[in-house]
C-alpha positions as CSV (number, residue, x, y, z in Angstrom):
1,M,0.3,-10.8,-14.0
2,A,3.6,-9.9,-15.6
3,S,6.2,-7.7,-13.9
4,E,7.3,-4.4,-15.4
5,P,10.8,-4.4,-16.9
6,S,13.5,-4.0,-14.3
7,T,15.0,-0.6,-13.7
8,Q,18.3,-2.3,-12.8
9,P,21.3,-0.7,-14.7
10,E,22.7,-3.0,-17.4
11,G,25.5,-5.1,-16.1
12,A,24.7,-4.5,-12.4
13,A,24.5,-7.4,-9.9
14,T,21.2,-9.1,-9.5
15,T,19.0,-8.3,-6.5
16,T,16.5,-10.9,-5.4
17,I,12.9,-9.7,-5.5
18,P,10.8,-11.3,-2.7
19,A,9.4,-14.7,-3.8
20,A,5.8,-15.7,-3.7
21,G,4.4,-16.7,-0.4
22,A,1.2,-17.5,1.5
23,S,-1.3,-14.8,2.4
24,A,-0.1,-12.6,5.2
25,L,-3.7,-12.3,6.6
26,A,-4.2,-13.8,10.0
27,P,-6.0,-17.2,10.0
28,E,-9.4,-15.8,11.2
29,P,-9.7,-12.9,8.6
30,L,-8.4,-15.2,5.9
31,A,-11.0,-17.9,6.7
32,S,-13.7,-15.3,6.9
33,S,-12.7,-13.9,3.5
34,Q,-12.7,-17.4,1.9
35,A,-16.1,-18.2,3.5
36,A,-17.5,-14.9,2.2
37,L,-16.1,-15.6,-1.3
38,A,-17.6,-19.1,-1.3
39,T,-20.9,-17.8,-0.2
40,A,-20.9,-15.0,-2.8
41,M,-20.0,-17.5,-5.6
42,D,-22.7,-19.9,-4.4
43,E,-25.3,-17.2,-4.5
44,S,-24.2,-15.7,-7.8
45,L,-23.8,-18.9,-9.9
46,P,-26.8,-20.7,-11.3
47,K,-27.8,-23.7,-9.1
48,K,-26.8,-27.0,-10.7
49,E,-29.1,-29.9,-10.6
50,E,-27.8,-32.8,-8.6
51,A,-26.4,-35.6,-10.8
52,S,-28.7,-38.5,-11.1
53,A,-27.7,-41.9,-9.8
54,T,-27.5,-43.3,-13.3
55,E,-25.1,-40.6,-14.5
56,A,-21.8,-41.9,-15.6
57,P,-18.8,-41.3,-13.3
58,E,-17.0,-39.2,-15.9
59,A,-20.0,-37.0,-16.3
60,K,-20.1,-36.3,-12.5
61,G,-16.4,-35.4,-12.7
62,A,-17.0,-33.0,-15.5
63,A,-19.8,-31.3,-13.6
64,A,-17.4,-30.6,-10.7
65,D,-14.8,-29.0,-13.0
66,A,-14.2,-25.3,-12.9
67,P,-16.4,-23.2,-15.2
68,A,-15.3,-22.9,-18.8
69,P,-13.9,-19.6,-20.1
70,P,-16.6,-17.0,-20.7
71,A,-18.2,-16.9,-24.1
72,D,-18.0,-13.8,-26.3
73,G,-19.9,-11.0,-24.6
74,E,-20.3,-12.8,-21.3
75,L,-19.2,-10.9,-18.2
76,R,-17.9,-12.6,-15.1
77,T,-16.6,-11.1,-11.9
78,V,-14.1,-12.7,-9.6
79,F,-17.0,-13.7,-7.3
80,Q,-18.6,-15.7,-10.1
81,D,-15.4,-17.2,-11.5
82,P,-12.1,-16.7,-9.7
83,V,-10.2,-18.2,-12.6
84,H,-11.7,-16.9,-15.8
85,F,-13.2,-13.6,-14.6
86,N,-13.1,-10.8,-17.1
87,V,-14.6,-7.9,-15.1
88,K,-12.1,-5.8,-13.1
89,H,-12.9,-3.0,-10.6
90,P,-10.6,0.0,-11.6
91,L,-8.8,2.0,-9.0
92,Y,-9.0,5.8,-9.1
93,N,-5.3,6.0,-9.7
94,S,-2.8,3.4,-11.0
95,W,-0.1,2.5,-8.5
96,T,3.4,1.0,-8.9
97,L,5.2,-1.2,-6.4
98,W,8.9,-0.7,-6.0
99,F,11.4,-2.8,-3.9
100,D,14.9,-2.4,-2.8
101,N,17.3,-4.1,-0.4
102,P,20.6,-2.2,-0.2
103,M,22.2,-4.7,2.2
104,H,21.9,-7.4,-0.5
105,K,24.8,-5.9,-2.4
106,G,27.0,-5.9,0.7
107,S,27.3,-2.1,1.1
108,S,29.6,-1.6,4.1
109,S,28.3,1.7,5.5
110,A,25.2,3.8,5.7
111,K,26.9,6.4,3.5
112,E,27.6,3.9,0.7
113,R,24.0,2.6,0.9
114,R,22.7,6.1,0.5
115,E,25.0,6.8,-2.5
116,S,24.0,3.6,-4.2
117,W,20.3,3.9,-3.4
118,G,19.1,4.4,-7.0
119,A,21.0,1.3,-8.3
120,N,19.1,-0.9,-5.8
121,L,15.6,0.3,-6.7
122,Y,13.5,-2.1,-8.8
123,K,10.0,-1.6,-10.3
124,V,8.0,-4.7,-9.5
125,V,4.6,-4.1,-11.2
126,T,2.0,-1.4,-11.9
127,L,-1.6,-2.2,-11.0
128,S,-4.8,-0.4,-11.8
129,S,-7.6,-2.6,-10.5
130,V,-8.7,-4.2,-7.2
131,E,-8.1,-7.7,-8.6
132,E,-4.5,-6.8,-9.6
133,F,-3.8,-5.5,-6.1
134,W,-4.9,-8.7,-4.4
135,G,-3.0,-10.7,-7.0
136,L,0.1,-8.8,-6.1
137,Y,-0.5,-8.8,-2.4
138,N,-1.0,-12.6,-2.2
139,N,2.2,-13.3,-4.1
140,I,4.9,-11.2,-2.4
141,V,6.8,-11.6,0.8
142,P,5.0,-10.0,3.8
143,P,6.8,-7.3,5.7
144,S,7.3,-9.6,8.8
145,N,9.5,-11.8,6.6
146,L,11.5,-9.1,4.9
147,P,15.3,-9.0,5.6
148,Q,16.9,-6.1,7.4
149,S,17.1,-2.8,5.3
150,A,14.5,-4.0,2.7
151,N,11.8,-1.5,1.6
152,Y,8.5,-1.6,-0.2
153,Y,7.3,1.5,-1.9
154,L,3.8,1.8,-3.4
155,F,3.6,5.1,-5.3
156,K,1.2,6.5,-7.8
157,N,2.2,5.5,-11.3
158,G,4.6,8.0,-12.8
159,I,6.0,9.1,-9.5
160,Q,9.3,7.7,-8.3
161,P,9.8,7.1,-4.6
162,A,12.6,9.8,-4.4
163,W,12.9,13.3,-3.1
164,E,14.2,14.3,-6.5
165,D,10.9,13.5,-8.3
166,P,9.0,16.7,-9.0
167,A,5.9,15.4,-7.2
168,N,7.9,15.0,-4.0
169,G,10.4,17.8,-4.1
170,N,8.3,20.3,-2.1
171,G,6.6,17.6,0.0
172,G,7.1,15.7,3.2
173,K,6.0,12.6,5.0
174,W,3.9,11.3,7.8
175,S,5.7,8.4,9.5
176,V,5.6,6.2,12.5
177,Q,8.3,3.8,13.9
178,L,7.3,0.6,15.6
179,P,9.6,-1.9,17.5
180,R,10.2,-4.9,15.3
181,E,9.8,-7.7,17.9
182,K,6.7,-6.1,19.5
183,H,5.0,-5.5,16.1
184,R,6.2,-8.5,14.1
185,N,2.7,-10.1,14.3
186,Q,0.9,-6.9,13.5
187,I,3.1,-5.2,10.8
188,D,1.6,-7.2,7.9
189,K,-1.9,-6.1,8.8
190,L,-0.8,-2.5,9.4
191,W,1.0,-2.3,6.0
192,L,-2.0,-3.9,4.3
193,Y,-4.3,-1.3,5.8
194,T,-1.9,1.5,4.8
195,M,-1.9,0.3,1.2
196,L,-5.7,-0.1,1.1
197,A,-6.1,3.5,2.5
198,A,-3.7,4.7,-0.3
199,I,-5.3,2.9,-3.3
200,G,-8.8,3.5,-1.9
201,E,-8.0,7.3,-1.7
202,T,-9.4,7.3,1.9
203,L,-6.3,9.1,3.3
204,E,-7.5,12.2,1.5
205,T,-11.2,11.5,1.2
206,P,-12.1,9.6,4.4
207,S,-15.9,10.2,4.2
208,P,-18.3,9.1,1.4
209,D,-19.5,12.7,0.7
210,Q,-15.9,13.8,-0.1
211,R,-14.6,13.7,-3.7
212,P,-10.9,13.3,-4.7
213,P,-9.2,16.4,-6.0
214,P,-10.0,17.2,-9.6
215,S,-6.4,16.9,-10.9
216,S,-3.4,14.8,-10.0
217,E,-1.5,18.0,-9.2
218,E,-3.9,18.7,-6.4
219,E,-3.8,15.2,-4.9
220,M,-1.7,15.4,-1.7
221,V,-0.7,11.7,-1.2
222,T,2.1,10.5,-3.6
223,G,2.9,7.1,-2.1
224,V,3.4,4.9,1.0
225,I,6.5,3.2,2.2
226,L,7.3,0.2,4.5
227,Q,10.9,0.0,5.8
228,A,12.2,-3.1,7.7
229,R,15.1,-2.4,10.0
230,A,17.0,-4.4,12.5
231,N,15.1,-3.1,15.5
232,F,12.0,-1.5,14.0
233,Y,9.5,-1.1,11.1
234,R,8.7,2.3,9.7
235,I,5.5,3.1,7.8
236,S,5.4,6.4,5.9
237,V,2.9,8.4,3.9
238,W,4.5,10.8,1.4
239,T,2.8,14.0,0.4
240,R,3.1,16.5,-2.4
241,R,3.2,19.6,0.0
242,A,4.6,20.3,3.4
243,D,2.8,23.5,4.5
244,E,2.3,24.5,8.1
245,W,-1.1,23.9,9.7
246,D,-0.8,25.5,13.1
247,V,-1.3,29.0,11.8
248,E,-3.9,31.3,13.4
249,V,-6.3,32.9,10.9
250,P,-8.4,35.8,12.3
251,E,-12.1,35.1,12.4
252,G,-13.9,36.3,9.3
253,E,-10.8,36.3,7.2
254,E,-10.3,34.0,4.2
255,V,-8.0,31.0,5.0
256,P,-4.8,31.3,2.9
257,E,-4.3,28.5,0.4
258,S,-1.1,27.3,2.2
259,V,-2.9,27.0,5.5
260,A,-5.8,25.1,3.8
261,V,-3.2,22.7,2.4
262,G,-1.6,22.4,5.8
263,R,-4.9,21.5,7.4
264,R,-5.4,18.8,4.7
265,L,-2.0,17.4,5.6
266,K,-2.9,17.3,9.3
267,D,-6.1,15.5,8.4
268,I,-4.1,12.8,6.6
269,G,-1.9,12.4,9.7
270,R,-5.0,12.1,11.9
271,Y,-6.5,9.4,9.6
272,L,-3.2,7.5,9.5
273,K,-3.0,7.4,13.3
274,T,-6.7,6.6,14.1
275,E,-8.1,4.7,11.2
276,V,-5.1,3.0,9.7
277,L,-2.9,2.3,12.7
278,G,-5.8,2.1,15.2
279,Y,-4.5,4.4,17.9
280,P,-6.7,6.9,19.7
281,L,-5.8,10.4,18.6
282,D,-4.4,11.4,22.0
283,A,-2.6,8.1,22.6
284,K,1.2,8.2,23.0
285,V,2.9,5.9,20.6
286,G,6.6,6.7,21.4
287,G,8.9,4.8,23.7
288,G,11.9,2.6,23.1
289,F,12.3,2.1,19.3
290,S,8.8,3.7,18.8
291,S,8.1,7.2,17.5
292,E,5.0,9.3,17.5
293,V,3.1,9.8,14.3
294,E,5.2,12.7,13.0
295,F,5.4,14.9,10.0
296,Q,8.6,16.2,8.4
297,S,9.3,17.9,5.1
298,H,11.8,16.2,2.8
299,K,14.0,19.3,2.9
300,D,14.1,19.2,6.7
301,S,14.7,15.5,6.7
302,E,17.7,16.0,4.3
303,K,19.1,18.6,6.7
304,K,18.1,16.6,9.8
305,R,15.9,19.4,11.2
306,G,12.8,19.2,13.4
307,K,9.6,17.3,13.1
308,R,6.0,18.1,13.7
309,T,4.2,15.6,16.0
310,L,0.5,15.0,15.6
311,V,-1.0,15.8,19.1
312,N,-4.6,16.8,18.4
């Protein structure tokens, strides 16, 4: 799967994109996944007759080879042929992975890193199917191995991971901060679950009877971010709006549109905390380098103003 052209300015110094590595899944889930794949392939593929004792050795070797590429009109899924499959499972939206590591260029201060942020941002690849997602996930460095100040951004295609993008300008973010040493063995799984919730659209439509918004302008989630820092990891979910939700509406009156949006935002935070991160809703996450699951508008973040903590 080829990468998209780099967004690096011409003549700028080269930043290293994380190299390919082994799967970040823990051994038990990885073994289970491989076993499930093997079982599915075994059940899906036609049973081959055992080679006879008189069969030539080269014939036995040929029978053990991988299936040939599909003939014209033949459809194969990844379960039937993990090499030559030609059926992909499309995502509801296309997503783009971005990467940056400001420290790589030797910026000496936080102010310099903020000012040079755009020059350090690189588009890695755009994906639009389940198969492309796993191809990407299995070939990039997991968060636990990222250097200090490195960031992954997975955003809907066409939306840049920046406040200045029109889709983010009036929005905000749900975020949680987790101590690096305490969560080093968990962060890969938590980031994977966050990405799956994003591309699977379950952050906004957590139950099967719910449908995604009818237009992209009504979709609330714009992207998710993983930030690796010296003492902590931060996972964020960016949203298109930042409306208040703790607004009393008199019984019998119609709920204002802004309050309805605010309640949708609150539901996203609840899902992030309970279903993605795995905390009970009333559990306290904060302490040390930790933070609660908190919401803050981008405008308040820029002005370093207050946050809204998810408490119920």
